[in-house]
Every structure is written in structure tokens, then in C-alpha cells.
C-alpha positions as CSV (number, residue, x, y, z in Angstrom):
1,X,102.5,105.7,78.0
2,X,103.4,108.9,79.8
3,X,100.4,111.2,80.2
4,X,100.4,115.0,80.2
5,X,100.1,116.6,83.6
6,X,96.9,118.3,82.5
7,X,95.2,114.9,82.3
8,X,96.4,114.0,85.8
9,X,96.2,117.1,87.8
10,X,93.3,119.6,87.6
11,X,92.1,121.8,90.5
12,X,88.6,121.8,88.9
13,X,88.4,118.0,89.3
14,X,89.8,117.8,92.9
15,X,92.3,119.6,95.1
16,X,93.7,116.3,96.6
17,X,96.5,114.2,95.0
18,X,98.5,111.2,96.1
19,X,102.1,111.4,94.7
20,X,105.0,108.9,94.8
21,X,108.7,109.3,93.8
22,X,111.1,106.4,93.5
23,X,114.9,106.2,93.3
24,X,116.9,104.7,90.4
25,X,120.3,103.0,90.1
26,X,119.5,101.0,93.3
27,X,119.9,104.2,95.2
28,X,118.9,104.6,98.8
29,X,116.8,107.5,99.8
30,X,117.4,106.4,103.3
31,X,117.9,103.2,105.3
32,X,120.9,100.8,105.2
33,X,122.4,99.7,101.9
34,X,123.9,96.2,102.3
35,X,125.7,96.4,98.9
36,X,127.5,99.6,99.7
37,X,127.7,98.9,103.4
38,X,126.4,102.4,104.2
39,X,123.7,103.9,106.3
40,X,121.6,106.6,104.7
41,X,119.1,107.1,107.6
42,X,119.9,110.8,107.7
43,X,118.3,111.3,104.3
44,X,114.9,110.7,105.9
45,X,115.4,114.0,107.8
46,X,116.5,115.7,104.6
47,X,113.3,115.0,102.8
48,X,111.0,115.6,105.8
49,X,112.5,119.0,106.5
50,X,112.4,120.0,102.8
51,X,108.8,118.7,102.5
52,X,107.6,120.7,105.5
53,X,109.5,123.8,104.4
54,X,107.8,123.7,101.0
55,X,104.4,123.1,102.7
56,X,105.0,126.3,104.6
57,X,106.1,128.2,101.5
58,X,103.7,126.9,98.8
59,X,99.9,127.1,98.9
60,X,100.1,123.3,98.7
61,X,99.2,121.5,101.9
62,X,100.7,118.2,103.1
63,X,97.9,115.8,104.3
64,X,100.0,112.7,104.7
65,X,103.5,111.4,104.0
66,X,105.7,108.4,104.5
67,X,109.4,108.2,103.7
68,X,110.6,104.7,102.9
69,X,114.1,103.3,101.9
70,X,113.9,104.0,98.2
71,X,110.7,106.0,97.7
72,X,108.3,108.3,99.4
73,X,104.6,108.9,99.4
74,X,102.8,112.2,100.0
75,X,99.1,113.3,99.9
76,X,98.8,116.9,98.8
77,X,96.0,119.5,98.8
78,X,96.1,122.5,96.4
79,X,95.1,125.5,98.5
80,X,93.9,128.0,95.8
81,X,91.9,130.0,98.4
82,X,95.1,130.7,100.4
83,X,97.1,131.7,97.3
84,X,94.4,134.2,96.3
85,X,94.4,135.8,99.7
86,X,98.1,136.5,99.7
87,X,99.3,140.0,98.8
88,X,101.8,140.7,96.0
89,X,104.5,141.2,98.6
90,X,103.7,138.0,100.4
91,X,103.9,136.0,97.2
92,X,107.2,137.6,96.2
93,X,108.7,136.9,99.7
94,X,107.6,133.3,99.6
95,X,109.0,132.7,96.1
96,X,112.3,134.5,96.9
97,X,112.8,132.4,100.0
98,X,113.5,129.5,97.6
99,X,114.9,131.3,94.6
100,X,117.0,134.4,93.7
101,X,114.8,137.0,92.1
102,X,115.3,139.6,89.3
103,X,116.5,143.1,90.3
104,X,113.1,144.6,89.6
105,X,111.4,142.4,92.3
106,X,114.2,143.0,94.7
107,X,113.6,146.8,94.3
108,X,109.9,146.2,94.9
109,X,110.6,144.3,98.1
110,X,113.0,147.1,99.3
111,X,110.3,149.7,98.7
112,X,112.0,151.5,95.9
113,X,109.9,153.8,93.7
114,X,108.8,152.1,90.5
115,X,107.5,153.5,87.3
116,X,104.1,152.4,86.0
117,X,105.7,150.1,83.5
118,X,107.9,148.6,86.2
119,X,104.9,148.0,88.5
120,X,103.0,146.3,85.7
121,X,106.0,144.0,84.9
122,X,106.4,143.4,88.6
123,X,102.8,142.3,88.9
124,X,103.1,140.0,85.9
125,X,106.1,138.2,87.5
126,X,104.4,137.9,90.9
127,X,101.2,136.6,89.4
128,X,103.2,133.9,87.6
129,X,104.8,133.0,91.0
130,X,101.3,132.9,92.6
131,X,100.3,130.3,90.0
132,X,103.4,128.3,90.6
133,X,102.9,128.3,94.4
134,X,99.7,126.3,93.8
135,X,101.4,123.8,91.4
136,X,102.0,120.3,92.5
137,X,104.5,119.9,89.7
138,X,106.6,122.8,91.0
139,X,106.2,121.6,94.6
140,X,107.5,118.1,93.6
141,X,110.2,119.6,91.4
142,X,111.7,121.7,94.2
143,X,111.5,118.8,96.6
144,X,113.1,116.2,94.3
145,X,115.7,118.5,92.8
146,X,117.0,119.4,96.2
147,X,117.2,115.8,97.5
148,X,118.8,114.6,94.2
149,X,121.5,117.3,94.5
150,X,122.3,116.6,98.1
151,X,122.4,112.8,97.5
152,X,124.6,113.1,94.4
153,X,126.9,115.4,96.3
154,X,127.2,112.9,99.2
155,X,127.6,110.0,96.8
156,X,130.2,112.0,94.7
157,X,128.4,111.2,91.5
158,X,126.2,112.7,88.8
159,X,123.1,111.5,86.9
160,X,119.5,110.8,87.6
161,X,118.5,110.0,91.2
162,X,114.8,109.7,90.7
163,X,112.9,107.3,88.5
164,X,111.6,109.9,86.0
165,X,108.5,111.9,86.8
166,X,106.6,111.4,90.0
167,X,103.5,109.4,89.9
168,X,100.2,111.2,90.8
169,X,96.7,110.0,91.6
170,X,93.6,112.2,91.7
171,X,91.6,111.7,94.9
172,X,88.1,112.6,93.8
173,X,86.1,112.3,97.0
174,X,86.4,111.8,100.8
175,X,86.5,108.0,100.5
176,X,89.5,108.3,98.2
177,X,91.2,110.8,100.4
178,X,90.8,108.7,103.6
179,X,91.9,105.6,101.8
180,X,95.1,107.2,100.3
181,X,96.0,108.9,103.6
182,X,95.6,105.6,105.6
183,X,97.6,103.7,102.9
184,X,100.4,106.2,103.1
185,X,100.6,106.4,106.9
186,X,100.6,102.6,107.1
187,X,103.5,102.0,104.7
188,X,106.1,101.2,107.4
189,X,103.6,98.8,109.1
190,X,102.7,97.1,105.9
191,X,106.4,96.7,105.0
192,X,107.0,95.1,108.5
193,X,109.5,97.9,109.3
194,X,107.4,99.2,112.2
195,X,104.9,97.6,114.5
196,X,102.5,100.5,115.0
197,X,101.7,103.8,113.5
198,X,102.9,105.7,116.5
199,X,106.4,104.2,116.2
200,X,106.6,104.7,112.4
201,X,109.3,107.4,112.1
202,X,109.1,110.0,109.3
203,X,105.4,109.6,108.7
204,X,102.6,112.1,109.1
205,X,100.6,109.9,111.5
206,X,103.5,109.8,113.9
207,X,103.9,113.6,113.7
208,X,100.2,114.1,114.4
209,X,100.3,111.7,117.4
210,X,103.3,113.5,118.8
211,X,101.6,116.9,118.5
212,X,98.4,115.4,120.0
213,X,100.4,114.2,123.0
214,X,101.9,117.7,123.4
215,X,98.3,119.1,123.3
216,X,99.0,121.1,120.1
217,X,96.1,122.0,117.9
218,X,97.8,120.4,114.8
219,X,101.2,119.1,113.7
220,X,103.4,121.9,112.4
221,X,103.1,122.6,108.6
222,X,100.6,119.7,108.1
223,X,97.1,120.3,106.8
224,X,94.9,120.2,109.9
225,X,91.8,118.1,110.4
226,X,88.6,120.1,110.2
227,X,86.3,117.6,111.9
228,X,83.0,117.0,110.0
229,X,81.9,120.5,109.0
230,X,78.7,121.2,107.2
231,X,80.3,123.6,104.7
232,X,81.2,121.9,101.3
233,X,84.8,123.3,101.3
234,X,86.2,123.2,104.9
235,X,89.6,124.7,105.7
236,X,91.1,121.4,106.5
237,X,90.8,117.6,106.1
238,X,87.1,116.8,106.3
239,X,87.5,114.2,109.1
240,X,88.0,114.3,112.9
241,X,91.6,113.5,113.9
242,X,90.6,110.9,116.5
243,X,88.4,109.1,114.0
244,X,91.2,109.0,111.5
245,X,93.7,107.7,114.1
246,X,91.3,105.0,115.0
247,X,90.7,104.2,111.4
248,X,94.5,103.9,110.7
249,X,95.0,101.6,113.7
250,X,92.0,99.4,112.8
251,X,93.1,99.2,109.2
252,X,96.7,98.3,110.2
253,X,95.6,95.4,112.4
254,X,93.4,94.0,109.5
255,X,96.3,94.2,107.0
256,X,98.8,92.5,109.3
257,X,97.8,89.5,111.4
258,X,100.9,89.8,113.6
259,X,100.5,93.5,114.4
260,X,100.8,94.0,118.2
261,X,98.2,95.7,120.2
262,X,95.0,94.8,122.0
263,X,92.6,97.3,120.6
264,X,89.0,96.0,120.3
265,X,88.1,95.1,116.7
266,X,85.5,97.8,116.2
267,X,84.8,99.8,113.1
268,X,85.7,103.5,113.4
269,X,82.9,106.0,113.0
270,X,84.4,107.3,109.8
271,X,83.7,104.0,108.0
272,X,79.9,104.2,108.3
273,X,80.1,108.0,107.6
274,X,81.8,107.3,104.3
275,X,79.6,104.4,103.5
276,X,82.1,101.6,103.6
277,X,81.6,98.0,104.7
278,X,84.7,96.4,106.3
279,X,85.4,94.2,103.3
280,X,85.2,97.2,100.9
281,X,87.6,99.2,103.1
282,X,90.2,96.4,103.1
283,X,89.9,96.2,99.3
284,X,90.6,99.9,99.0
285,X,93.6,99.9,101.4
286,X,95.3,97.1,99.7
287,X,94.8,98.3,96.1
288,X,94.8,102.1,96.4
289,X,97.9,102.5,94.3
290,X,96.3,101.1,91.2
291,X,95.2,103.5,88.5
292,X,95.6,107.3,88.0
293,X,92.2,108.2,89.5
294,X,90.7,107.1,92.8
295,X,87.1,107.7,93.6
296,X,83.6,106.4,93.2
297,X,82.3,105.6,89.7
298,X,80.2,108.8,89.8
299,X,83.2,110.9,90.9
300,X,85.5,109.5,88.3
301,X,82.9,110.0,85.5
302,X,82.3,113.6,86.6
303,X,86.0,114.4,86.7
304,X,86.9,113.0,83.2
305,X,86.1,116.2,81.2
306,X,88.0,118.3,83.8
307,X,91.1,116.1,83.3
308,X,90.7,116.1,79.5
309,X,90.1,112.3,79.6
310,X,87.3,110.2,77.9
311,X,87.6,106.7,79.3
312,X,86.2,105.8,82.7
313,X,89.3,104.2,84.2
314,X,91.0,104.1,87.6
315,X,90.4,102.5,91.0
316,X,86.7,102.7,91.7
317,X,85.4,102.9,95.2
318,X,81.9,101.8,96.1
319,X,79.2,104.5,95.9
320,X,78.0,105.5,99.4
């Protein structure tokens, strides 16, 4: 049964969510369609560019993504702190970069003199936009609508391109976040499309590795890694980038016996820090897509009232 978004997404429960969208009508998001004898590889670039543009515009950060032949995965972070710090003008400019706005807002942007009633109405509109810029539903809507429109135009057809609403999972703690990100970044390796994370085109892990090789602080428009800070709400993913890359590589070798590479079979520091044993971690990475909630039993139970839910269900991680 379809569930209301209020029972799936709540900033009070967690700012992190794993989302998936799949195509219908045997459509190809990208890749080679043997039935139509057509190559749609260029659509990977469509969605990657749109995804990163929205990450730059919204106060919704992209932690991880993988673009596959008929679906894509993305791990998102709702950045309420950033949205609250933006001025009225900055919010208006961000929203208008994606939409045409009412005359009143255009007058405000141009610096025209407004009456008190006009200023109040302007603030009401902009505050609505501020809320939408932290909405995963709006983020995914503007991503999927754009891709569907471009694909339908190219295919010279109309109708649904996506398989209904996107699927979302609440990632309730650091264990769930690390598991979901590794699961997403390893999609091409797990599907035997690529041999290693660094060669997996149109994934966040490849983008991060390329930025690392160029000695950049972080990959453009991706949520940065904040290391292992002591503060409870760091401005970034609460792991070290090098620990995460080692984790992804180690996990990929365990999932696929024929994965090339000669890296020593050592457990990355992040595993012990998150309280995982190797067997537990492998169980998480092969079953992470099960359930609407991902987290330890304690985290799931604490999040239920925030998500308007009563039953303790979802994929439970071991308590650390």
C-alpha cells in the first residue's frame, strides 16, 4: 500500500534519505536498448547534470548517487541549517533559477519600491519557497519531470516515463548512512557493469576519486565529508573520505569474488568505529534496499512517532 510522504520523510527523524526512481514501459534511462537498437548513454549525463544543478540550488545535499540503465539511486541530506541562513533575496533567486516567478517577486528582485502589503505578500511567497527548497519531494519532482520531458521528446511519445512515485528510505544513524552510500556507489560493480569503483562512470564515488586526484577539497556540488568531528551535527558526512573509499573497495571485493585488484583484505577503520563485524556489514550491504526505514532497533523505535508510524518495521542494523 502506498504510504503518505509524512510517514516516510521527516526532518525530525533524520536528515538523510536513500531514494530510487525506476523507468516504466521498458524505457531506458541510459545504456543500450537491444529491442529498439538504440543507445541512450547520453541520458546518464542528462540526469547527472540535473541532479548536481538541483543540489546547487536546493538546500538538499547529494551524498551519493549511481545512474543505472533503467533506474537511479541517490542518497540525500536535508540541509535546514543552510536554508535558514539564506536571505529572502537568495531564496527568491534560487527558486527563480528553476521557475518563472510572479510579477511581484520580479519587482522585488529588481529593487522596485513595494508597499507594506506587497512586502508582506512577497515574504509569504518566499517563505513557501524556502520550505520547498528543503523538500526531497520537490527535489525529486524537478529532477524526474525534467528527465521525463527530455526523454519523451527524444522518443517522440507521451505518457509516464517513471514508475510512479520514487521510493524513499529513512537512514536513521551513521551505520545506515554508510551502508546506503556504499550500496549506491557499488551498484555498477554489483551488476557486473564495472570492475572497480574508480571506473564506475556516473557515480558519486568516481566523482569523489577524480576530485581527490585533482587535489580538490571535495567533488563539486556533492555533500563533503566532515571527518569524525565531535559535534553532534557536523557540516558534512560524518566520516573521513579515505576511510569511506577503503570501505567501498573492501565491501566491493567481498560482494564479488571476481573483482579485480590486490588490496589486502583488511577491515577499514570505519567498521570498528560504527560497531560492525564483517559478517554484519556484508548482511547490511546486500539487503539495504529492504524496508522503508534503515537503522538500529533503537533508532527505528525512536523515529516512529516522528514519522507518524506505530509498528517497529524496516531493515534493522546491529546496535553498536
